[in-house]
Residue frames as a rotation matrix with the C-alpha (Angstrom) as fourth column:
MET 1
-0.191 -0.970 0.154 91.86
0.397 -0.219 -0.891 100.58
0.898 -0.109 0.427 102.21
TRP 2
-0.016 0.251 0.968 89.99
-0.670 -0.721 0.176 102.36
0.742 -0.646 0.179 105.09
ILE 3
0.945 0.326 -0.038 89.53
-0.209 0.686 0.697 99.08
0.253 -0.650 0.717 106.93
PHE 4
0.373 -0.893 -0.251 93.28
0.724 0.449 -0.524 98.43
0.581 0.014 0.814 106.62
LEU 5
-0.332 -0.514 0.791 94.06
0.012 -0.841 -0.541 101.91
0.943 -0.170 0.285 107.92
THR 6
0.453 0.623 0.638 91.62
-0.688 -0.211 0.694 101.54
0.567 -0.753 0.333 110.83
VAL 7
0.936 -0.138 -0.325 93.16
0.266 0.880 0.393 98.19
0.232 -0.454 0.860 111.88
GLN 8
0.060 -0.998 0.038 96.67
0.698 0.015 -0.716 99.59
0.713 0.069 0.697 111.57
LEU 9
-0.223 -0.083 0.971 95.86
-0.349 -0.923 -0.159 102.70
0.910 -0.375 0.177 113.62
PHE 10
0.789 0.563 0.245 94.21
-0.475 0.307 0.825 100.58
0.389 -0.767 0.510 116.29
THR 11
0.730 -0.570 -0.377 97.27
0.600 0.799 -0.047 98.30
0.328 -0.192 0.925 116.45
ILE 12
-0.207 -0.838 0.506 99.65
0.404 -0.544 -0.736 101.22
0.891 0.052 0.451 116.60
SER 13
0.082 0.320 0.944 97.65
-0.645 -0.705 0.296 102.91
0.760 -0.633 0.149 119.38
LEU 14
0.938 0.315 -0.145 97.48
-0.137 0.720 0.680 99.61
0.319 -0.618 0.718 121.31
PHE 15
0.374 -0.881 -0.290 101.24
0.789 0.466 -0.401 99.07
0.488 -0.079 0.869 121.18
LEU 16
-0.345 -0.497 0.797 101.96
0.066 -0.859 -0.507 102.68
0.936 -0.122 0.329 122.15
ILE 17
0.376 0.584 0.720 99.56
-0.711 -0.317 0.628 102.50
0.595 -0.748 0.296 125.16
LEU 18
0.955 -0.037 -0.294 100.85
0.181 0.858 0.481 99.17
0.235 -0.513 0.826 126.36
GLY 19
0.095 -0.995 0.023 104.46
0.724 0.053 -0.688 100.25
0.683 0.082 0.726 125.96
TRP 20
-0.209 -0.098 0.973 103.78
-0.287 -0.945 -0.157 103.51
0.935 -0.312 0.170 127.83
ALA 21
0.695 0.618 0.367 101.97
-0.546 0.121 0.829 101.67
0.468 -0.777 0.421 130.61
ILE 22
0.794 -0.448 -0.410 104.75
0.537 0.833 0.130 99.20
0.283 -0.324 0.903 131.09
ARG 23
-0.149 -0.957 0.249 107.61
0.716 -0.278 -0.640 101.73
0.682 0.083 0.727 130.94
ASN 24
-0.544 -0.096 0.833 106.08
-0.158 -0.964 -0.214 104.77
0.824 -0.248 0.510 132.63
LYS 25
0.218 0.725 0.654 103.45
-0.864 -0.169 0.475 103.33
0.454 -0.668 0.589 134.96
LYS 26
-0.722 -0.641 0.261 105.30
-0.690 0.636 -0.345 100.12
0.055 -0.429 -0.901 135.79
ALA 27
0.377 0.898 0.226 102.33
-0.857 0.431 -0.284 98.01
-0.352 -0.086 0.932 134.79
TYR 28
-0.560 -0.800 -0.214 104.53
-0.823 0.508 0.253 94.97
-0.094 0.318 -0.943 134.53
SER 29
-0.414 0.487 0.769 101.64
-0.097 0.816 -0.569 92.60
-0.905 -0.310 -0.291 134.93
LEU 30
0.599 0.559 -0.574 100.73
-0.587 -0.181 -0.789 93.39
-0.545 0.809 0.220 131.30
ILE 31
-0.243 -0.729 -0.640 103.74
-0.945 0.326 -0.013 91.30
0.218 0.602 -0.768 130.26
SER 32
0.584 0.566 -0.582 102.77
-0.527 0.809 0.259 87.73
0.617 0.156 0.771 129.69
GLY 33
0.508 -0.284 -0.813 103.73
0.444 0.895 -0.034 85.50
0.738 -0.344 0.581 132.58
PHE 34
-0.453 -0.721 0.524 105.39
-0.069 -0.558 -0.827 88.25
0.889 -0.411 0.203 134.65
ALA 35
0.009 0.529 0.848 102.70
-0.882 -0.395 0.256 88.37
0.471 -0.751 0.463 137.40
THR 36
0.907 0.367 -0.206 102.86
-0.256 0.870 0.420 84.61
0.333 -0.328 0.884 138.04
ARG 37
0.113 -0.934 -0.338 106.59
0.268 0.356 -0.895 84.64
0.957 0.010 0.291 138.77
PRO 38
0.356 -0.054 -0.933 107.92
0.931 0.104 0.349 84.66
0.078 -0.993 0.087 142.32
GLU 39
0.983 0.104 -0.153 108.59
0.128 -0.980 0.150 88.18
-0.135 -0.167 -0.977 143.66
GLU 40
0.270 -0.961 -0.063 112.31
0.041 -0.054 0.998 87.50
-0.962 -0.272 0.025 143.76
GLU 41
-0.290 -0.306 0.907 112.36
0.855 0.344 0.389 86.67
-0.430 0.888 0.162 140.07
GLN 42
0.649 0.590 0.480 110.23
0.739 -0.639 -0.213 89.66
0.181 0.493 -0.851 139.23
GLN 43
0.854 -0.345 -0.389 112.70
-0.060 -0.808 0.586 91.96
-0.517 -0.477 -0.711 141.02
GLN 44
-0.162 -0.937 0.309 115.64
0.302 0.251 0.920 90.38
-0.940 0.242 0.242 139.21
LEU 45
-0.005 0.247 0.969 113.94
0.996 0.088 -0.017 90.96
-0.089 0.965 -0.246 135.91
ILE 46
0.934 0.357 0.018 113.27
0.357 -0.934 0.021 94.57
0.024 -0.013 -1.000 136.78
ASP 47
0.486 -0.832 -0.268 116.96
-0.116 -0.365 0.924 94.99
-0.866 -0.418 -0.274 137.79
ASN 48
-0.337 -0.585 0.738 117.95
0.596 0.474 0.649 93.49
-0.729 0.658 0.188 134.44
GLY 49
-0.619 0.159 -0.769 115.74
-0.464 -0.864 0.195 95.95
-0.633 0.478 0.609 132.62
TYR 50
-0.879 0.256 0.401 113.50
0.430 0.789 0.439 93.22
-0.204 0.559 -0.804 131.11
PRO 51
0.077 0.997 -0.001 110.09
0.882 -0.069 -0.466 94.88
-0.465 0.035 -0.885 131.52
GLN 52
0.197 -0.055 -0.979 111.44
-0.126 -0.992 0.030 98.32
-0.972 0.117 -0.202 130.47
LYS 53
-0.779 -0.595 -0.198 112.96
-0.317 0.102 0.943 96.81
-0.541 0.797 -0.269 127.36
THR 54
-0.568 0.690 0.447 109.62
0.782 0.623 0.033 95.03
-0.256 0.369 -0.894 126.58
GLY 55
0.403 0.754 -0.519 107.75
0.515 -0.655 -0.553 98.33
-0.757 -0.044 -0.652 126.83
ALA 56
-0.103 -0.538 -0.837 110.37
-0.439 -0.730 0.523 100.06
-0.892 0.421 -0.161 124.61
MET 57
-0.912 -0.225 0.343 110.07
0.156 0.584 0.797 97.27
-0.380 0.780 -0.497 121.98
LEU 58
-0.080 0.959 0.272 106.29
0.922 0.175 -0.347 97.73
-0.380 0.223 -0.898 121.78
GLN 59
0.500 0.257 -0.827 106.69
0.121 -0.966 -0.228 101.51
-0.858 0.014 -0.514 121.41
LEU 60
-0.451 -0.727 -0.518 109.38
-0.495 -0.279 0.823 101.19
-0.742 0.628 -0.234 118.73
THR 61
-0.701 0.335 0.630 107.18
0.631 0.703 0.328 98.69
-0.333 0.627 -0.704 116.86
ALA 62
0.359 0.905 -0.227 104.35
0.737 -0.424 -0.526 101.25
-0.573 0.022 -0.820 116.90
ILE 63
0.253 -0.335 -0.908 106.62
-0.290 -0.921 0.259 104.06
-0.923 0.198 -0.330 115.75
GLY 64
-0.796 -0.588 0.145 107.96
-0.097 0.360 0.928 101.91
-0.597 0.724 -0.344 112.91
MET 65
-0.372 0.772 0.515 104.42
0.879 0.471 -0.071 101.03
-0.298 0.426 -0.854 111.80
LEU 66
0.508 0.575 -0.641 103.45
0.439 -0.813 -0.382 104.66
-0.741 -0.087 -0.665 111.96
LEU 67
-0.168 -0.698 -0.696 106.36
-0.425 -0.585 0.690 105.67
-0.889 0.412 -0.198 109.78
LEU 68
-0.925 -0.192 0.327 105.41
0.148 0.611 0.777 103.03
-0.349 0.768 -0.537 107.23
LEU 69
-0.148 0.987 0.068 101.72
0.539 0.138 -0.831 103.92
-0.829 -0.087 -0.552 107.18
PRO 70
0.094 0.188 -0.978 102.05
-0.555 -0.806 -0.208 106.60
-0.827 0.562 0.028 104.42
LEU 71
-0.891 -0.453 0.009 102.94
-0.253 0.514 0.820 103.75
-0.376 0.729 -0.572 102.02
ALA 72
-0.347 0.855 0.386 99.21
0.671 0.514 -0.535 102.98
-0.655 0.074 -0.752 101.89
PHE 73
0.577 0.593 -0.561 98.69
0.098 -0.732 -0.674 106.29
-0.811 0.334 -0.481 100.00
THR 74
-0.280 -0.726 -0.628 101.36
-0.711 -0.282 0.644 105.57
-0.645 0.627 -0.438 97.40
LYS 75
0.392 0.367 -0.844 101.40
-0.890 0.382 -0.248 103.35
0.232 0.848 0.476 94.35
PHE 76
-0.728 -0.685 0.013 103.34
-0.647 0.682 -0.340 100.72
0.224 -0.256 -0.940 96.29
LYS 77
0.063 0.917 -0.393 100.87
-0.678 0.329 0.658 97.84
0.733 0.225 0.643 95.98
PHE 78
0.084 -0.082 -0.993 102.33
0.463 0.886 -0.034 95.69
0.882 -0.457 0.112 98.81
ALA 79
-0.308 -0.229 0.923 101.97
-0.522 -0.770 -0.366 98.33
0.795 -0.595 0.117 101.54
MET 80
0.608 0.638 0.473 99.78
-0.750 0.268 0.604 96.14
0.259 -0.722 0.641 103.74
GLU 81
0.868 -0.307 -0.390 102.06
0.284 0.952 -0.117 93.13
0.407 -0.009 0.913 103.42
PHE 82
-0.040 -0.970 0.240 105.17
0.302 -0.240 -0.923 95.18
0.952 0.036 0.303 104.01
GLU 83
-0.173 0.037 0.984 103.84
-0.755 -0.646 -0.109 96.81
0.632 -0.762 0.140 107.17
PHE 84
0.848 0.506 0.160 102.53
-0.505 0.678 0.534 93.51
0.161 -0.534 0.830 108.54
GLY 85
0.624 -0.698 -0.352 105.89
0.420 0.679 -0.602 91.90
0.659 0.228 0.717 107.75
PHE 86
-0.257 -0.733 0.629 107.70
-0.177 -0.604 -0.777 94.64
0.950 -0.311 0.025 109.64
MET 87
0.246 0.470 0.848 105.50
-0.902 -0.209 0.378 94.23
0.355 -0.857 0.373 112.68
LEU 88
0.977 0.172 -0.125 105.92
-0.136 0.958 0.254 90.48
0.163 -0.231 0.959 112.73
PHE 89
0.388 -0.912 -0.136 109.70
0.464 0.321 -0.826 90.59
0.796 0.257 0.548 112.13
PHE 90
-0.291 -0.542 0.788 110.40
-0.360 -0.701 -0.615 93.35
0.886 -0.463 0.009 114.63
LEU 91
0.456 0.508 0.731 108.23
-0.868 0.075 0.491 91.80
0.195 -0.858 0.475 117.44
LEU 92
0.985 -0.065 -0.162 109.59
0.082 0.991 0.101 88.24
0.154 -0.113 0.982 116.98
GLY 93
0.169 -0.978 0.118 113.13
0.425 -0.036 -0.905 89.55
0.889 0.203 0.410 116.65
GLY 94
-0.007 -0.090 0.996 112.55
-0.640 -0.765 -0.073 91.69
0.768 -0.638 -0.052 119.71
PHE 95
0.851 0.395 0.345 111.63
-0.519 0.537 0.665 88.69
0.077 -0.745 0.663 121.79
ILE 96
0.646 -0.720 -0.254 114.86
0.605 0.685 -0.405 86.98
0.465 0.108 0.879 120.81
TYR 97
-0.179 -0.736 0.653 116.77
0.041 -0.668 -0.743 90.12
0.983 -0.106 0.150 121.89
LEU 98
0.313 0.401 0.861 114.82
-0.771 -0.422 0.477 90.26
0.555 -0.813 0.177 125.19
SER 99
0.861 -0.002 -0.508 115.99
0.167 0.945 0.281 86.74
0.480 -0.327 0.814 126.10
LYS 100
-0.098 -0.992 -0.082 119.39
0.483 0.024 -0.875 88.20
0.870 -0.125 0.477 127.03
PHE 101
-0.471 0.021 0.882 117.70
-0.601 -0.739 -0.303 90.09
0.646 -0.673 0.361 129.89
GLU 102
0.620 0.680 -0.391 116.16
-0.236 0.637 0.733 86.90
0.748 -0.362 0.556 131.31
LEU 103
0.677 -0.377 0.632 117.41
-0.626 0.157 0.764 85.32
-0.388 -0.913 -0.130 134.49
PRO 104
-0.223 -0.920 -0.322 120.71
-0.961 0.152 0.231 83.58
-0.163 0.361 -0.918 133.83
HIS 105
-0.763 -0.107 0.638 119.42
-0.195 0.978 -0.069 80.05
-0.616 -0.177 -0.767 134.43
LYS 106
0.189 0.888 0.419 116.44
0.409 0.316 -0.856 80.62
-0.893 0.333 -0.303 132.10
ARG 107
0.066 -0.220 -0.973 118.25
-0.577 -0.804 0.143 82.62
-0.814 0.552 -0.180 129.40
LYS 108
-0.886 -0.461 -0.056 119.24
-0.330 0.541 0.773 79.73
-0.327 0.703 -0.631 127.15
ARG 109
-0.560 0.748 0.356 115.74
0.686 0.660 -0.307 78.23
-0.465 0.073 -0.882 127.25
ALA 110
0.319 0.674 -0.666 114.14
0.195 -0.735 -0.650 81.64
-0.928 0.077 -0.366 126.52
TYR 111
-0.297 -0.542 -0.786 116.52
-0.705 -0.431 0.563 82.12
-0.644 0.721 -0.255 123.52
ILE 112
-0.966 -0.072 0.248 115.75
0.076 0.839 0.539 78.69
-0.247 0.540 -0.805 122.11
ILE 113
-0.208 0.974 0.087 111.98
0.771 0.218 -0.599 79.19
-0.602 -0.058 -0.796 122.46
SER 114
0.345 0.311 -0.886 111.92
-0.141 -0.915 -0.377 82.74
-0.928 0.255 -0.271 121.01
THR 115
-0.558 -0.626 -0.545 114.18
-0.653 -0.074 0.754 81.72
-0.512 0.777 -0.368 118.12
SER 116
-0.856 0.286 0.431 112.02
0.403 0.891 0.210 78.69
-0.324 0.353 -0.878 117.37
PHE 117
0.162 0.951 -0.261 108.92
0.565 -0.307 -0.766 80.87
-0.809 -0.023 -0.588 117.30
PHE 118
0.050 -0.238 -0.970 110.63
-0.528 -0.831 0.176 83.27
-0.848 0.503 -0.167 115.01
VAL 119
-0.865 -0.462 -0.195 111.63
-0.409 0.426 0.807 80.58
-0.290 0.778 -0.557 112.51
LEU 120
-0.707 0.619 0.344 108.32
0.632 0.770 -0.087 78.67
-0.318 0.156 -0.935 112.62
ILE 121
0.255 0.855 -0.451 105.93
0.471 -0.517 -0.715 81.71
-0.845 -0.030 -0.535 112.47
THR 122
-0.087 -0.369 -0.925 108.00
-0.613 -0.713 0.342 83.53
-0.786 0.597 -0.164 109.84
GLY 123
-0.950 -0.304 0.064 108.25
-0.164 0.663 0.730 80.41
-0.264 0.684 -0.680 107.73
PHE 124
-0.414 0.875 0.250 104.53
0.767 0.484 -0.421 79.74
-0.490 0.018 -0.872 108.03
VAL 125
0.343 0.555 -0.758 103.58
0.111 -0.825 -0.554 83.35
-0.933 0.106 -0.345 107.07
VAL 126
-0.374 -0.596 -0.710 106.03
-0.705 -0.315 0.635 83.45
-0.602 0.738 -0.303 104.19
GLY 127
-0.936 0.030 0.350 104.72
0.193 0.876 0.443 80.13
-0.293 0.482 -0.826 102.94
LEU 128
-0.014 1.000 -0.021 101.13
0.713 -0.005 -0.701 81.35
-0.701 -0.024 -0.713 103.10
TYR 129
0.290 0.090 -0.953 102.00
-0.348 -0.918 -0.192 84.49
-0.892 0.387 -0.235 101.14
VAL 130
-0.718 -0.639 -0.277 103.86
-0.522 0.231 0.821 82.51
-0.460 0.734 -0.500 98.53
LEU 131
-0.720 0.563 0.405 100.91
0.634 0.771 0.055 80.15
-0.281 0.296 -0.913 98.07
GLY 132
0.189 0.849 -0.493 98.48
0.462 -0.520 -0.719 83.14
-0.867 -0.092 -0.490 98.11
TYR 133
0.255 -0.137 -0.957 100.32
-0.605 -0.794 -0.048 84.97
-0.754 0.592 -0.285 95.33
GLN 134
-0.592 -0.389 0.706 100.82
0.202 0.777 0.597 81.79
-0.780 0.495 -0.382 93.30
ASP 135
-0.718 0.300 -0.628 99.75
-0.688 -0.440 0.577 82.33
-0.103 0.847 0.522 89.64
TYR 136
-0.253 0.698 0.669 96.52
0.175 0.714 -0.678 80.80
-0.952 -0.055 -0.303 88.49
GLU 137
-0.877 0.019 -0.479 95.12
-0.469 -0.249 0.848 80.14
-0.103 0.968 0.227 85.01
LEU 138
0.168 0.940 0.296 91.72
-0.491 0.340 -0.802 79.25
-0.855 -0.010 0.519 83.58
VAL 139
-0.836 -0.514 -0.191 92.20
-0.461 0.471 0.752 76.30
-0.297 0.717 -0.630 81.18
THR 140
0.239 0.970 -0.046 89.27
-0.813 0.174 -0.555 75.32
-0.531 0.170 0.830 78.97
LYS 141
-0.821 -0.425 0.381 89.25
-0.220 0.852 0.474 71.66
-0.526 0.305 -0.794 77.83
GLU 142
-0.830 0.502 -0.245 86.84
-0.116 0.275 0.955 69.66
0.546 0.820 -0.169 75.62
GLN 143
-0.006 0.872 -0.490 84.51
0.468 0.435 0.769 68.51
0.884 -0.225 -0.411 78.40
SER 144
0.573 0.125 -0.810 85.68
0.819 -0.132 0.559 70.57
-0.037 -0.983 -0.178 81.34
PHE 145
0.409 -0.552 0.727 87.50
-0.069 -0.813 -0.578 73.73
0.910 0.186 -0.370 82.52
GLU 146
0.366 -0.443 -0.818 90.13
0.893 0.415 0.175 73.99
0.262 -0.795 0.548 85.22
ILE 147
0.760 -0.306 0.573 91.39
-0.383 -0.924 0.016 76.85
0.525 -0.232 -0.819 87.42
THR 148
0.239 -0.781 -0.577 94.94
0.490 0.610 -0.623 76.06
0.838 -0.134 0.529 88.47
GLY 149
-0.577 -0.623 0.528 96.77
-0.173 -0.539 -0.825 76.93
0.799 -0.567 0.203 91.72
MET 150
-0.957 0.149 -0.248 95.54
0.280 0.272 -0.921 77.12
-0.069 -0.951 -0.302 95.32
TYR 151
-0.353 0.931 -0.089 91.73
-0.223 -0.177 -0.959 76.87
-0.909 -0.319 0.270 95.69
GLY 152
-0.420 0.179 -0.890 91.57
-0.908 -0.072 0.414 75.76
0.010 0.981 0.193 92.05
ASP 153
-0.216 0.434 0.874 89.51
-0.106 0.880 -0.463 72.81
-0.971 -0.193 -0.144 90.85
GLU 154
-0.984 -0.022 -0.179 88.02
-0.180 0.149 0.972 71.29
0.005 0.989 -0.151 87.70
TRP 155
-0.258 0.964 0.057 84.36
-0.281 -0.018 -0.960 71.51
-0.924 -0.264 0.276 86.62
GLU 156
-0.406 0.224 0.886 82.34
0.760 0.621 0.192 69.99
-0.507 0.751 -0.422 83.86
ILE 157
-0.999 0.038 -0.018 81.37
-0.041 -0.765 0.643 72.24
0.010 0.643 0.766 80.96
SER 158
-0.490 0.865 -0.113 77.90
0.320 0.299 0.899 70.74
0.811 0.404 -0.423 80.97
ASP 159
-0.049 0.440 -0.896 77.33
0.997 0.069 -0.021 71.98
0.053 -0.895 -0.443 84.49
ILE 160
-0.918 -0.352 -0.181 77.81
0.355 -0.935 0.015 75.66
-0.174 -0.051 0.983 83.53
LYS 161
0.044 0.996 -0.073 74.66
0.929 -0.068 -0.363 77.69
-0.367 -0.051 -0.929 83.97
ARG 162
0.951 0.308 0.014 75.98
0.301 -0.915 -0.268 81.15
-0.070 0.259 -0.963 83.22
VAL 163
-0.087 -0.995 0.054 79.04
0.968 -0.071 0.239 82.90
-0.234 0.073 0.970 81.83
GLU 164
0.865 0.440 0.243 79.39
0.485 -0.856 -0.178 86.70
0.130 0.271 -0.954 81.96
LEU 165
-0.293 -0.935 0.198 81.99
0.852 -0.350 -0.389 89.38
0.433 0.055 0.900 81.49
LEU 166
0.706 0.586 -0.398 81.56
0.708 -0.575 0.410 92.11
0.012 -0.571 -0.821 84.13
GLU 167
0.226 -0.606 0.763 83.15
0.229 -0.728 -0.646 95.56
0.947 0.320 -0.025 84.14
GLU 168
-0.273 -0.270 0.923 82.82
-0.818 -0.440 -0.371 95.80
0.507 -0.856 -0.100 87.91
ILE 169
-0.591 0.074 -0.803 82.80
0.317 0.937 -0.146 93.13
0.742 -0.341 -0.577 90.54
PRO 170
0.545 0.819 0.178 79.94
0.067 -0.254 0.965 93.32
0.835 -0.514 -0.193 93.17
LYS 171
0.163 -0.446 0.880 80.95
-0.854 -0.510 -0.101 94.39
0.494 -0.735 -0.464 96.67
VAL 172
-0.098 -0.321 -0.942 82.85
0.276 0.901 -0.336 91.71
0.956 -0.293 0.000 98.65
THR 173
0.531 0.490 0.692 81.51
-0.450 -0.528 0.720 91.89
0.718 -0.694 -0.060 102.22
SER 174
0.518 -0.363 0.775 83.48
-0.772 0.191 0.606 89.25
-0.368 -0.912 -0.181 104.08
LYS 175
-0.282 -0.682 -0.675 86.11
-0.796 0.559 -0.232 86.52
0.536 0.472 -0.700 103.84
GLN 176
0.780 0.560 0.278 85.12
-0.622 0.649 0.437 82.97
0.064 -0.514 0.855 104.74
ASN 177
0.560 -0.663 0.497 88.22
0.225 0.699 0.679 80.96
-0.797 -0.268 0.540 103.78
GLY 178
0.680 -0.295 0.671 90.83
0.690 -0.052 -0.722 82.61
0.247 0.954 0.168 101.62
PHE 179
-0.403 -0.862 -0.308 93.44
0.873 -0.463 0.152 85.32
-0.274 -0.207 0.939 101.14
GLY 180
0.752 0.601 0.271 92.26
0.652 -0.738 -0.173 88.87
0.096 0.306 -0.947 101.33
LEU 181
-0.138 -0.954 -0.268 95.35
0.885 -0.240 0.398 90.73
-0.444 -0.182 0.878 100.42
SER 182
-0.142 0.100 -0.985 95.89
0.018 -0.994 -0.104 94.31
-0.990 -0.032 0.140 99.26
THR 183
-0.469 -0.101 -0.877 96.09
-0.817 -0.328 0.474 93.40
-0.336 0.939 0.072 95.58
LEU 184
-0.694 0.090 -0.715 94.51
-0.368 0.809 0.458 89.97
0.619 0.581 -0.528 95.57
ALA 185
-0.057 0.692 0.720 91.42
-0.923 0.239 -0.303 88.10
-0.381 -0.681 0.625 96.73
LYS 186
-0.400 -0.145 -0.905 91.68
-0.593 0.794 0.134 84.32
0.699 0.590 -0.403 96.40
GLY 187
-0.974 0.099 -0.202 89.35
0.205 0.766 -0.609 81.76
0.094 -0.635 -0.767 98.01
TYR 188
-0.244 0.967 -0.067 85.87
0.843 0.246 0.478 81.84
0.479 0.060 -0.876 99.46
PHE 189
-0.992 -0.054 -0.111 84.20
0.097 -0.892 -0.441 85.21
-0.075 -0.448 0.891 100.11
THR 190
-0.041 0.997 -0.061 80.69
0.794 -0.004 -0.608 86.56
-0.607 -0.074 -0.792 100.60
VAL 191
-0.959 -0.200 0.203 79.69
0.285 -0.673 0.683 88.69
0.000 0.713 0.702 97.60
THR 192
-0.492 0.804 -0.334 76.67
-0.325 -0.526 -0.786 91.04
-0.808 -0.278 0.520 97.65
GLY 193
0.175 0.736 -0.654 73.88
-0.926 -0.102 -0.363 89.55
-0.333 0.670 0.664 95.59
TYR 194
0.158 -0.250 -0.955 75.71
-0.662 0.690 -0.291 86.27
0.732 0.679 -0.057 95.05
GLY 195
0.921 0.180 0.345 76.43
-0.387 0.510 0.768 84.90
-0.038 -0.841 0.539 98.52
ARG 196
0.356 -0.825 0.439 79.29
-0.116 0.427 0.897 82.48
-0.927 -0.370 0.056 99.05
SER 197
0.980 -0.031 -0.195 81.57
-0.195 -0.005 -0.981 82.72
0.029 1.000 -0.011 96.03
LEU 198
0.450 -0.874 0.181 84.97
0.701 0.472 0.535 81.49
-0.553 -0.114 0.825 94.92
LEU 199
0.951 -0.065 -0.302 87.27
-0.176 -0.917 -0.357 84.39
-0.254 0.393 -0.884 93.98
PHE 200
0.074 -0.963 0.260 90.45
0.903 0.175 0.392 84.60
-0.423 0.206 0.882 91.95
ILE 201
0.833 0.429 0.349 90.61
0.532 -0.795 -0.292 88.36
0.152 0.429 -0.891 91.67
GLN 202
-0.495 -0.868 0.046 93.39
0.864 -0.497 -0.079 90.77
0.091 0.001 0.996 90.85
LYS 203
0.216 0.711 -0.669 91.98
0.764 -0.549 -0.338 93.97
-0.608 -0.438 -0.662 92.35
ASP 204
0.365 0.080 -0.928 91.36
-0.211 -0.963 -0.166 97.02
-0.907 0.256 -0.335 90.18
HIS 205
-0.797 -0.536 -0.278 91.93
-0.406 0.134 0.904 95.09
-0.447 0.833 -0.324 86.95
SER 206
0.254 0.948 0.189 88.64
-0.268 0.257 -0.928 94.88
-0.929 0.185 0.320 85.07
PRO 207
0.124 0.991 0.053 86.91
-0.816 0.072 0.573 93.12
0.564 -0.114 0.818 83.43
TYR 208
-0.570 -0.165 0.805 85.89
-0.709 0.594 -0.380 90.22
-0.415 -0.787 -0.456 85.64
LEU 209
-0.501 0.401 -0.767 84.67
-0.461 0.626 0.629 86.85
0.732 0.669 -0.129 84.45
TYR 210
-0.306 0.539 0.785 81.68
-0.878 0.160 -0.452 85.46
-0.369 -0.827 0.424 86.31
ILE 211
-0.589 0.105 -0.801 80.96
-0.397 0.826 0.400 81.69
0.704 0.553 -0.445 86.03
GLU 212
-0.042 0.613 0.789 78.00
-0.956 0.205 -0.211 79.94
-0.291 -0.763 0.577 87.61
VAL 213
-0.324 -0.153 -0.934 78.57
-0.557 0.828 0.058 76.18
0.764 0.539 -0.354 87.56
GLY 214
-0.397 0.314 -0.862 76.38
0.614 0.789 0.005 73.80
0.682 -0.527 -0.506 89.46
ASP 215
0.730 0.613 -0.302 75.71
0.622 -0.414 0.665 75.45
0.283 -0.673 -0.684 92.81
GLN 216
0.060 -0.819 -0.570 79.00
0.821 -0.284 0.496 77.31
-0.568 -0.498 0.655 92.78
LYS 217
0.966 0.209 0.155 79.67
0.259 -0.832 -0.490 80.92
0.027 0.514 -0.858 91.85
ILE 218
0.157 -0.988 -0.009 83.13
0.870 0.134 0.474 81.91
-0.467 -0.082 0.880 90.60
PHE 219
0.981 -0.017 -0.191 84.70
-0.087 -0.927 -0.366 85.30
-0.171 0.375 -0.911 89.89
ILE 220
0.243 -0.943 0.227 88.08
0.709 0.333 0.622 85.33
-0.662 0.009 0.750 88.12
ASN 221
0.995 -0.034 -0.092 90.23
-0.088 -0.713 -0.696 87.80
-0.042 0.701 -0.712 86.23
HIS 222
0.290 -0.951 0.111 93.83
0.957 0.288 -0.034 88.49
0.000 0.116 0.993 85.13
GLU 223
-0.070 -0.405 -0.912 96.03
0.406 -0.846 0.345 91.48
-0.911 -0.346 0.224 85.40
GLN 224
-0.925 -0.268 -0.271 95.94
-0.156 -0.384 0.910 91.70
-0.348 0.884 0.313 81.67
PRO 225
-0.187 0.971 -0.151 92.42
-0.602 -0.235 -0.763 92.46
-0.776 -0.052 0.628 80.43
ASP 226
-0.030 0.086 -0.996 92.97
-0.963 0.263 0.052 90.65
0.266 0.961 0.075 77.10
ILE 227
-0.872 -0.308 -0.381 93.64
-0.236 0.945 -0.226 87.40
0.430 -0.107 -0.897 78.85
THR 228
-0.686 0.707 0.170 90.42
-0.111 0.129 -0.985 87.71
-0.719 -0.695 -0.010 80.91
LYS 229
0.153 0.740 -0.656 88.51
-0.840 -0.252 -0.480 88.31
-0.520 0.624 0.583 77.68
GLN 230
-0.384 -0.356 -0.852 90.25
-0.772 0.630 0.085 85.30
0.506 0.690 -0.517 76.09
TRP 231
-0.991 0.062 0.121 89.14
-0.031 0.759 -0.650 83.14
-0.132 -0.648 -0.750 78.96
TYR 232
-0.255 0.956 -0.143 85.60
-0.368 -0.233 -0.900 84.37
-0.894 -0.177 0.411 78.49
ASP 233
0.102 0.262 -0.960 85.63
-0.993 -0.028 -0.113 83.68
-0.057 0.965 0.257 74.73
GLU 234
-0.704 -0.413 -0.578 87.10
-0.496 0.868 -0.016 80.20
0.508 0.275 -0.816 75.09
LEU 235
-0.902 0.397 0.169 84.63
0.073 0.526 -0.847 79.26
-0.425 -0.752 -0.504 77.84
ASN 236
-0.158 0.885 -0.439 81.71
-0.580 -0.442 -0.684 80.80
-0.799 0.147 0.583 75.99
ILE 237
-0.147 -0.021 -0.989 82.52
-0.955 0.264 0.136 78.88
0.258 0.964 -0.059 72.85
ALA 238
-0.936 -0.254 -0.242 82.76
-0.181 0.940 -0.288 75.64
0.301 -0.226 -0.926 74.79
VAL 239
-0.649 0.755 0.096 79.34
-0.076 0.061 -0.995 76.24
-0.757 -0.653 0.018 76.40
THR 240
0.114 0.777 -0.619 77.56
-0.725 -0.361 -0.587 76.97
-0.679 0.516 0.522 73.13
HIS 241
-0.267 -0.244 -0.933 78.95
-0.874 0.470 0.127 73.98
0.407 0.849 -0.338 71.26
C-alpha cells in the first residue's frame, strides 16, 4: 500500500506544481504544443483562457485525487482502481472541455481528437480491468490440470514436481507481465526465492497453492480458503496416483 500512496502523492504534487506554474507563473510552454505555435495563435489562446483553464484542470485533478486518497485506509478494496479511474476520466474529459477554448478554425478538430482519445483510452483501460478481474479456476483432469481465464494454460500431471499448500506467499518483488491490482495479482511476477513465477493470487486470502511443473512455478488461491484446499487435495491425489 505504501508504494501506491507514494505514487499517488507524487502524482498529486506534480499536477499541483504544473497547474500552479501554468496559472500563476504563466509557464505556458509546459502545455504540450503551445510553444511551437505562432505567437499570434498563442496570444489568441491566452485571450480565450486556454492555458489558464489547463492549469486549473490539473489542479482540480490533484485536489480530487487528494480527497479520494483516504479511501486507501478504509475497507474499500478498489481504492486504487477508483482513484486511477477518477484521474483518467477527469483528465480526458477535461481535454474535451478545453477544446471549446481552442481557436475557432481548430476547435472542431480538437474536439474530435480529444473525444476519440477519451473513448479509445477509456475503453482500453476498462477492457483490461475486466480481463484482469475475470474469474479463474483450477481444473484437475485425468492426465492434466488447467487454470482457466487470462494467463491460464494446461499442464501435464506427469510434469508436476512439487505441490504445496502455503499459509503465506513469499514476497513479490516486481511485475514482469501481468496485473498488479490492489486486490489481485495475475500474470508473471518475480517472487523472492522462486524467481519468475505465474501468479493467480487474491491478496490477503490464505492459504496459497504452490505448484512446480516443468520449469514453471505457479502460485494460485481463491477468495474462499476451502476451495483452495480442494484444489490442493484434487491435484495431490492426481499426482500420487
